[in-house]
N, C-alpha and C positions, 0 to 999 in steps of 0.2 A: 641239723647235724647228721652227717652221713652214717655214723656208727652209733647212733643213740640207743639202739635196741640191745646193745651189749650189756647195758646196766640192768636189763631184765633177767639176764643169765648170771652175771657176776655182781655181787653185792658191792656198791661203791666203797664201803668201809674196808673191803679187801682189795678191790681193783685199783683205787687211787694210790695207796701206799705201794702196791706191787709195781705200778707203772713208774712212780717216782723213784723207787728203789732200783729198778732196772736202768733208768736213765743215769742215776748216780753211779752205779757199778760200771756201766759202759764208759762213762766219762772218766772215771778213775783209771780204767784200763787203758784208755787212749793216752791219757797224760803220763801214766807210768811208762808206757812204751816209748813215748817221745823222750822222756827224761833218760831212760836207760839205753836207747838205741842211737842217740845223736852224740857223736864224739865232741862236737864243738860247744855243747851246752855247758859243760863243766868249766871250760876255759872262759866262756862268756860270764858265768857267775863269779869267777875268780878275778875278773877284771882284765883278762887278756885282750879283750876287744879294744882296749885303749892303746894298744901297741901302735907304733907308727905304721901307716899303710905303705904298701909297696910303691916305689916311684912310678909315676905315670909316664908311659912311653908314648910320645906324640910322633906320628908319622910326618915325614916331610911333605910339604904341599906339592901338588901335581904341577908340572910345568904349564905355563900359559899356552893356550891353543893359538896357532898361527892363523892369520887372516887368510881367506881363500885367495888364490891367484886371480888377477883381474880377468883373465880369459874364462875363468870358471863361473864368474858372476853372470847370471842371466838378466838381461835388461829388456825392456820393451823395444822391439825392432820398429824402426820408422817404416810406415807403410806407403 
């Protein structure tokens, strides 16, 4: 373990709860920020995500390419 000597300085009965508490507090802070800063989340929880989606606009297909002119086609010349 790379940082195993930390437990010679910090008692594990203090360090482990401190580490887990820090992880829990930072996780709570991130989740709170997501819930309060995203405007779509409340609508999603209320079921607004079930609304009909916008109609899909499909582009017209491109016109077919024309075959090259016969004089533009290179063939093997008879030697």
